[in-house]
C-alpha positions in Angstrom: 20.0 45.1 4.3 21.5 45.9 0.9 21.3 43.1 -1.7 24.6 41.4 -2.4 26.1 43.0 -5.5 27.6 39.9 -6.9 26.0 40.0 -10.3 23.0 37.9 -9.2 21.0 40.9 -8.1 21.2 44.6 -8.8 19.8 47.6 -10.6 22.6 48.0 -13.0 21.4 45.7 -15.8 24.3 45.3 -18.2 26.8 46.2 -15.4 25.5 43.4 -13.3 25.9 41.0 -16.2 29.5 42.1 -16.7 30.2 41.6 -13.0 28.7 38.1 -13.1 30.7 37.1 -16.1 34.0 38.2 -14.4 33.0 36.3 -11.3 32.2 33.2 -13.3 35.6 33.4 -15.0 37.4 33.3 -11.6 34.9 30.7 -10.3 35.8 28.4 -13.1 39.5 28.6 -12.2 38.7 27.0 -8.8 37.6 23.8 -10.6 41.3 23.2 -10.8 44.3 24.8 -9.0 44.5 28.5 -9.8 48.2 29.6 -10.1 47.6 32.5 -7.7 46.3 30.3 -4.9 49.6 29.4 -3.1 48.1 28.4 0.2 50.0 31.1 2.2 50.4 34.9 2.1 52.5 36.4 -0.6 56.0 37.2 0.9 55.5 41.0 0.1 52.3 41.2 2.2 53.7 39.0 5.0 56.6 41.4 5.3 54.2 44.3 5.6 52.3 42.6 8.4 55.5 41.7 10.2 56.7 45.3 10.3 53.3 46.5 11.6 52.1 48.2 8.4 48.7 46.5 8.6 46.6 48.2 11.3 43.1 48.6 12.5 40.3 47.1 10.4 41.7 45.2 7.4 40.0 44.4 4.1 41.5 41.8 1.8 39.9 42.7 -1.5 39.6 40.1 -4.2 40.7 37.7 -1.4 40.5 34.4 -3.2 40.7 31.7 -0.5 41.5 34.3 2.1 45.2 34.0 2.9 45.8 37.7 3.5 42.7 38.2 5.6 43.7 35.2 7.7 47.2 36.5 8.0 45.8 39.8 9.4 43.5 37.8 11.8 46.6 35.9 12.9 48.1 39.3 13.9 45.1 40.1 16.0 43.4 42.4 13.6 39.8 42.7 12.6 39.8 41.1 9.1 37.3 40.9 6.3 37.8 39.3 2.9 35.7 39.8 -0.2 35.6 38.1 -3.5 33.0 38.0 -6.3 33.3 34.2 -6.8 31.5 31.9 -4.3 33.9 28.9 -4.2 36.9 30.8 -2.9 34.8 32.5 -0.2 33.5 29.0 0.9 37.1 27.8 1.0 38.2 30.8 3.0 35.5 30.3 5.6 36.6 26.7 6.0 40.2 27.7 6.5 39.2 30.2 9.2 37.4 27.4 11.1 40.2 24.9 10.6 42.8 27.5 11.8 40.6 28.8 14.6 40.9 32.4 13.3 38.3 35.1 13.5 37.8 36.5 10.0 34.7 37.5 8.0 34.4 36.5 4.4 31.7 38.0 2.0 30.8 37.4 -1.6 31.0 40.9 -2.8 32.0 42.9 -5.9 35.0 45.2 -5.6 33.3 47.8 -7.8 30.4 48.1 -5.4 32.2 48.9 -2.1 30.0 51.9 -1.4 27.1 49.5 -0.9 29.1 47.7 1.8 28.7 50.8 4.0 32.0 50.2 5.9 35.4 51.8 6.0 38.8 50.1 6.7 42.1 51.3 7.9 44.1 48.9 5.7 43.2 47.5 2.4 45.2 44.7 0.8 44.9 44.1 -2.9 46.9 41.1 -4.3 46.4 40.8 -8.0 43.0 42.5 -8.4 44.0 45.9 -9.8 45.6 44.5 -12.9 42.5 42.5 -14.0 40.4 45.7 -14.8 40.3 47.5 -18.1 40.8 51.2 -18.1 37.2 52.2 -17.5 36.8 49.6 -14.7 40.1 50.7 -13.2 38.7 54.2 -12.7 35.5 52.8 -11.2 37.5 50.6 -8.9 39.5 53.5 -7.5 36.3 55.4 -6.8 34.9 52.3 -5.1 38.0 52.1 -3.0 37.6 55.6 -1.7 34.3 54.7 -0.1 35.8 51.8 1.8 39.1 53.5 2.9 39.1 55.4 6.1 40.7 58.9 6.1 44.5 58.5 6.1 43.9 54.7 5.6 46.4 52.7 3.6 45.9 50.7 0.4 48.7 48.2 -0.3 48.6 46.8 -3.8 50.6 44.1 -5.5 50.2 43.9 -9.3 52.0 42.6 -12.3 54.8 44.9 -13.5 55.6 46.0 -17.0 59.1 44.7 -16.3 57.8 41.1 -16.3 58.9 39.5 -19.6 56.4 37.6 -21.8 52.8 38.1 -22.7 51.2 35.4 -20.5 49.0 36.2 -17.5 47.3 39.5 -16.7 48.0 42.9 -18.2 51.2 44.6 -17.2 51.1 47.8 -15.3 53.5 50.7 -15.3 54.4 53.0 -12.4 52.9 55.9 -14.4 49.6 54.1 -14.7 49.5 53.5 -10.9 50.3 57.2 -10.2 47.7 58.4 -12.7 45.0 56.1 -11.3 45.5 57.5 -7.8 46.2 61.1 -8.6 43.1 62.5 -7.0 42.1 61.9 -3.3 45.2 59.7 -2.7 48.9 60.1 -1.9 51.1 57.5 -3.5 53.7 56.9 -0.8 55.9 54.4 -2.6 56.1 52.0 -5.5 58.7 49.3 -5.2 59.7 46.4 -7.4 58.5 43.2 -5.8 57.4 39.7 -6.8 54.6 37.2 -6.9 54.9 33.6 -5.9 52.9 31.2 -8.0 51.6 27.7 -7.2 53.0 26.5 -10.5 56.6 27.0 -9.2 57.3 29.3 -12.1 60.3 31.5 -11.9 60.0 34.8 -10.1 57.2 36.9 -11.4 57.9 40.7 -11.2 55.4 42.9 -9.6 54.9 46.4 -8.2 54.2 46.8 -4.5 52.5 50.1 -3.9 51.7 51.9 -0.7 49.0 54.5 -1.2 47.3 56.7 1.5 43.7 58.0 1.4 43.7 61.8 1.8 
């Protein structure tokens, strides 16, 4: 069995340290109430599931406390959630038991999906893509390729450059999304959407992208 690439073990040296630091940053947020942890699916992803866009084996990548994996499980789909931080994974597993839903949750790094050795028909990314810098973004897209089945779908909700202010994660343009997925992918659509936050803040503008693996 492959060692868990969560920054605690690995051959990458400095890379493993970088992964560990990122995971620790998210881990520390769960000492309080992270604004992204709203206790339910984001409306944009729930609408996808309700219209049948989520199919086959589903991966909720950067799953936090697992709301989108649990949503998929509630629709009768084989669902897996991964997150690099241990606390949200433990909370997600607890939710699955409490809600009597079959979903698998793994502590795993999104940049090491080839080591997972599995492919998924649907990948859901709520707020992960926009945390990476430019170099990591390219590595992330390559990592996704290994985990996405041929003709599989990647649905991504990220912060939009149309969101005013400078708080929160980096803003992303449509052009950046298209450039990131220019090779080996087909960008089917990019639509203006929104994030709901636990803070009750006003509507946060995002991009909802549907991208197919070619």
